[in-house]
Steps between C-alpha positions, in 0.01 A plus 500: 500500500705560817347427838554741786544352843528717810701333772465605861665394821161439660418146607159376387305337782318184393273233645567133433203299371515119525247282323490126568309273264416508132251726329442863412573778751421869450576786737445872467690798638244750626555865591330712768199577278439134419640517146679187383824642366653166406403133484729202503388163363695183566424152377667205670482151360642175624462298816299610801833587665598765245586836658519838330673800655472857380544848637274803462594863571353692792492817291447575131609802303206666325459816296388669823804382696564203724197309627497255788318181408352200677504150346151348476419141408279508191480136395658169594440132442331306778812282507730790580619640828653849487689714744576872476804589706464174695135565595165407351400740219206637701711559814782666306267724299314605815823575687645701212174696460512595869868601475428728203160624628323351197130420526446125520159548334672660199742204478216244513314686227814512284564129548141416412515716188828340393362152555206578272733632230722194528200285399420704186542300175753734344849613575616852574800655335650830596645727233625839613263495798193409296312176565397305198258206527541212260225242469612142489 
């Protein structure tokens, strides 16, 4: 089956996330209404000096058009130190919320909800936009 890819000349703006230390790290990308549109889970193993770098987009394309998003720390190991765009996760999230006129209360609620879901004893798969829970 052929795959259609639409190329544009637009540059995607991203934020660099750096995680130092081993363990599991989960972040969510939250929209203006507090919906978690995407989560990213990284697992680092090795010495205490291990460092993981990743980038997350500042906007996501949805069925309703482009949505600005804010990265929110959902879960991290006590051994890990993370930075979002060179700042602490809380400082970066707060600054980005102010820049986009997002409610910080909505972001806190979304992060709390995501943290609860990250602890659930099943994994979530997405198939054509539908969430399916599988018990382990």
